[in-house]
C-alpha positions as CSV (number, residue, x, y, z in Angstrom):
1,X,-80.1,-21.7,3.3
2,X,-79.5,-25.5,3.6
3,X,-76.8,-26.9,1.3
4,X,-76.6,-30.4,-0.3
5,X,-73.6,-31.0,1.9
6,X,-75.6,-30.4,5.1
7,X,-78.5,-32.6,3.9
8,X,-76.2,-35.5,3.2
9,X,-74.2,-35.1,6.4
10,X,-77.4,-35.2,8.4
11,X,-78.2,-38.5,6.8
12,X,-75.0,-40.2,8.0
13,X,-75.0,-38.6,11.4
14,X,-77.7,-38.2,14.1
15,X,-77.5,-35.2,16.3
16,X,-74.0,-34.7,15.2
17,X,-72.9,-38.3,16.3
18,X,-72.1,-41.3,14.2
19,X,-72.6,-45.1,14.6
20,X,-71.3,-46.6,11.4
21,X,-70.5,-50.1,10.2
22,X,-67.7,-50.2,7.6
23,X,-68.4,-53.2,5.3
24,X,-65.8,-52.5,2.6
25,X,-63.7,-55.6,3.5
26,X,-65.0,-57.8,0.7
27,X,-62.4,-56.4,-1.8
28,X,-59.5,-56.6,0.6
29,X,-60.3,-59.8,2.4
30,X,-63.1,-61.5,0.5
31,X,-66.4,-62.8,2.1
32,X,-65.1,-63.0,5.6
33,X,-67.3,-64.0,8.6
34,X,-70.3,-61.7,8.8
35,X,-70.0,-60.4,5.3
36,X,-71.4,-63.3,3.3
37,X,-74.6,-61.3,2.9
38,X,-73.9,-57.6,3.8
39,X,-77.4,-56.4,2.9
40,X,-79.1,-58.7,5.5
41,X,-76.8,-57.4,8.2
42,X,-77.6,-53.8,7.2
43,X,-81.4,-54.4,7.3
44,X,-81.0,-56.3,10.6
45,X,-79.2,-53.4,12.3
46,X,-80.8,-50.3,10.7
47,X,-83.5,-49.9,13.3
48,X,-81.2,-50.4,16.4
49,X,-79.4,-47.0,16.4
50,X,-77.2,-47.3,13.4
51,X,-76.7,-44.0,11.5
52,X,-74.8,-45.2,8.5
53,X,-72.7,-47.9,6.7
54,X,-69.7,-47.8,4.4
55,X,-70.0,-50.2,1.5
56,X,-68.4,-50.7,-2.0
57,X,-70.5,-49.6,-5.0
58,X,-71.0,-53.2,-6.2
59,X,-72.7,-54.1,-2.9
60,X,-74.9,-51.0,-3.1
61,X,-76.1,-52.0,-6.6
62,X,-77.1,-55.5,-5.5
63,X,-79.1,-54.4,-2.4
64,X,-82.7,-55.6,-2.9
65,X,-84.2,-52.4,-1.4
66,X,-83.1,-49.0,-0.1
67,X,-82.0,-48.7,3.6
68,X,-83.3,-46.1,6.0
69,X,-79.8,-45.1,7.1
70,X,-77.1,-43.1,5.5
71,X,-74.7,-44.7,3.0
72,X,-71.1,-43.8,2.3
73,X,-69.5,-45.4,-0.8
74,X,-65.9,-46.6,-0.4
75,X,-63.7,-45.6,-3.3
76,X,-60.2,-46.9,-2.4
77,X,-59.1,-50.5,-2.3
78,X,-56.4,-53.1,-2.3
79,X,-56.3,-56.8,-1.7
80,X,-54.7,-59.1,0.8
81,X,-53.5,-61.1,-2.3
82,X,-51.5,-58.2,-3.5
83,X,-47.7,-57.7,-3.3
84,X,-48.5,-54.2,-2.0
85,X,-51.6,-54.6,0.3
86,X,-51.1,-51.1,1.8
87,X,-51.3,-49.4,-1.5
88,X,-54.9,-48.2,-1.9
89,X,-56.1,-47.3,-5.4
90,X,-59.1,-45.3,-6.4
91,X,-62.2,-47.3,-7.5
92,X,-64.6,-44.5,-8.3
93,X,-65.4,-40.8,-8.7
94,X,-67.5,-38.4,-6.7
95,X,-69.7,-37.9,-9.8
96,X,-70.3,-41.6,-9.7
97,X,-71.3,-41.3,-6.0
98,X,-73.8,-38.6,-6.9
99,X,-75.3,-40.9,-9.6
100,X,-75.5,-43.7,-7.0
101,X,-77.5,-41.5,-4.7
102,X,-75.2,-42.0,-1.7
103,X,-74.7,-39.6,1.2
104,X,-70.9,-39.6,1.5
105,X,-67.6,-40.9,0.1
106,X,-65.0,-42.8,2.1
107,X,-61.3,-43.2,1.4
108,X,-58.6,-45.2,3.1
109,X,-55.2,-43.5,3.4
110,X,-52.2,-45.2,4.9
111,X,-49.5,-42.9,6.2
112,X,-45.9,-44.0,6.9
113,X,-45.1,-46.2,4.0
114,X,-43.7,-45.9,0.5
115,X,-47.2,-45.8,-1.0
116,X,-48.1,-42.6,1.1
117,X,-47.5,-40.0,-1.6
118,X,-49.8,-41.6,-4.1
119,X,-52.6,-41.9,-1.5
120,X,-52.2,-38.3,-0.4
121,X,-52.6,-37.2,-4.0
122,X,-55.8,-39.3,-4.2
123,X,-57.1,-37.7,-1.0
124,X,-56.5,-34.2,-2.4
125,X,-58.2,-35.0,-5.7
126,X,-61.3,-36.6,-4.2
127,X,-61.6,-33.9,-1.6
128,X,-61.7,-31.3,-4.4
129,X,-64.4,-33.3,-6.2
130,X,-66.4,-33.7,-3.0
131,X,-66.3,-29.9,-2.4
132,X,-67.6,-29.3,-5.9
133,X,-70.5,-31.8,-5.5
134,X,-71.4,-30.9,-1.9
135,X,-70.5,-34.5,-0.9
136,X,-69.3,-35.3,2.6
137,X,-65.9,-37.0,2.7
138,X,-64.8,-39.5,5.4
139,X,-61.0,-40.2,5.4
140,X,-59.8,-43.4,7.1
141,X,-56.4,-42.2,8.3
142,X,-54.2,-45.0,9.4
143,X,-50.6,-45.0,10.6
144,X,-49.4,-48.0,8.6
145,X,-46.2,-48.7,6.7
146,X,-42.4,-49.2,7.0
147,X,-41.8,-46.1,9.1
148,X,-44.5,-46.8,11.7
149,X,-43.2,-48.7,14.7
150,X,-46.2,-48.1,17.0
151,X,-49.5,-47.3,15.2
152,X,-51.1,-46.2,18.5
153,X,-48.4,-43.6,19.3
154,X,-50.4,-40.5,20.2
155,X,-48.0,-38.2,18.4
156,X,-48.3,-40.3,15.2
157,X,-52.0,-40.7,15.5
158,X,-52.4,-36.9,16.0
159,X,-50.2,-36.2,12.9
160,X,-52.2,-38.7,10.8
161,X,-55.5,-37.3,11.9
162,X,-54.4,-33.7,11.2
163,X,-53.3,-34.7,7.7
164,X,-56.9,-35.9,6.9
165,X,-58.4,-32.6,8.1
166,X,-55.7,-30.5,6.3
167,X,-56.5,-32.3,3.1
168,X,-60.2,-31.5,3.3
169,X,-61.9,-34.4,4.9
170,X,-65.2,-33.6,6.8
171,X,-64.8,-36.6,9.2
172,X,-61.6,-38.3,10.1
173,X,-61.6,-42.0,11.1
174,X,-58.5,-43.2,13.0
175,X,-57.2,-45.6,15.6
176,X,-57.8,-45.0,19.3
177,X,-54.6,-44.4,21.2
178,X,-55.6,-46.4,24.3
179,X,-56.1,-43.6,26.8
180,X,-58.5,-40.7,27.2
181,X,-56.0,-37.9,27.8
182,X,-53.9,-38.5,24.7
183,X,-56.9,-39.0,22.5
184,X,-58.6,-35.9,23.9
185,X,-55.6,-33.8,22.8
186,X,-55.8,-35.3,19.3
187,X,-59.5,-34.4,19.1
188,X,-58.6,-30.8,20.2
189,X,-55.8,-30.5,17.5
190,X,-57.9,-32.0,14.7
191,X,-60.2,-29.3,13.3
192,X,-62.9,-31.7,12.1
193,X,-64.9,-34.4,13.9
194,X,-63.2,-37.7,14.7
195,X,-64.6,-41.3,14.8
196,X,-62.6,-44.3,15.9
197,X,-61.9,-47.6,14.2
198,X,-62.6,-50.9,15.8
199,X,-59.6,-52.7,14.5
200,X,-59.4,-56.6,14.9
201,X,-62.2,-58.4,16.6
202,X,-62.1,-57.5,20.3
203,X,-61.6,-60.3,22.9
204,X,-64.7,-59.4,24.8
205,X,-67.8,-57.3,24.1
206,X,-67.1,-55.2,27.2
207,X,-63.6,-54.3,25.8
208,X,-65.2,-52.7,22.7
209,X,-67.9,-51.0,24.7
210,X,-65.3,-49.6,27.1
211,X,-63.2,-48.3,24.3
212,X,-66.3,-46.6,22.9
213,X,-67.1,-45.0,26.2
214,X,-63.5,-43.7,26.6
215,X,-63.3,-42.4,23.1
216,X,-66.6,-40.5,23.5
217,X,-65.3,-39.1,26.8
218,X,-62.3,-37.9,24.9
219,X,-64.4,-36.0,22.4
220,X,-64.9,-38.4,19.5
221,X,-68.3,-38.1,17.8
222,X,-68.8,-41.8,17.3
223,X,-67.4,-45.1,16.0
224,X,-67.0,-47.0,12.8
225,X,-66.7,-50.6,13.8
226,X,-66.6,-53.4,11.3
227,X,-65.7,-56.9,12.6
228,X,-66.8,-56.0,16.1
229,X,-70.4,-55.6,14.7
230,X,-70.9,-57.6,11.6
231,X,-68.9,-60.6,12.9
232,X,-70.8,-60.5,16.2
233,X,-73.2,-63.4,16.9
234,X,-76.0,-60.8,17.4
235,X,-74.9,-57.6,15.5
236,X,-78.1,-55.8,16.3
237,X,-77.6,-56.2,20.0
238,X,-74.1,-54.8,19.7
239,X,-75.5,-51.8,17.8
240,X,-78.1,-51.3,20.5
241,X,-75.3,-51.3,23.2
242,X,-73.1,-48.9,21.2
243,X,-76.1,-46.6,20.6
244,X,-76.7,-46.4,24.3
245,X,-73.2,-45.1,24.9
246,X,-73.0,-42.8,21.9
247,X,-76.4,-41.2,22.0
248,X,-77.6,-41.7,25.6
249,X,-74.3,-41.5,27.4
250,X,-74.7,-44.8,29.2
251,X,-71.6,-46.4,30.6
252,X,-70.0,-49.5,29.0
253,X,-71.2,-51.7,31.9
254,X,-74.8,-50.3,31.6
255,X,-74.8,-50.8,27.8
256,X,-73.5,-54.4,28.3
257,X,-76.9,-55.4,29.6
258,X,-78.3,-55.0,26.1
259,X,-76.1,-57.8,24.9
260,X,-76.4,-60.1,27.9
């Protein structure tokens, strides 16, 4: 028998893989480049291989029409104007997500700082609600805070990823360590699927495509790239190229032709 959880998960993934644009930056950073009109970017990319987007509830409510791809609503936020920008606070409930008609919930959890205990509690609470409502949960697990000297340290990334899985997330989003071997070990020791974050805008398109190829080789199920897609001069072409790597196993150099 098919569950509501399986139905929703199938909407945010395709064949078990994920190509997602997180577009929750409006609360933390304001209308940055590429996010002046989030809805238009979503419609522009939805037919190019995109499986899902992560948006805040206010953006969802203002979209002029439904999208054909999966939607995860982001329910934890802070602002760059705050005295504690790493302290993410809850901005919604899973019951609200059900009423919105979304396919999943997303939380941002920073590990390694003084705000960590509060965010772990939030993750546990939302995970419990998601389980009750058959709602998939994506946890953005970041090594970030006073105790983190190197956020790409494989041991730290592995620990942070495991925390997300242990607390009940269905998909863990985290940073790429920079090499296939160490990240492959993290995938093996994290009992739920992993997707990687894009981080700051990459210097070149080939850089982001190569990181994608390497992460997929290491066992990731996909990517969640924000600025490297929505701030791209042709976001739909970047999505085309990423889809070629994620779903058709093309190399970064082969996929690059879709942008050139």
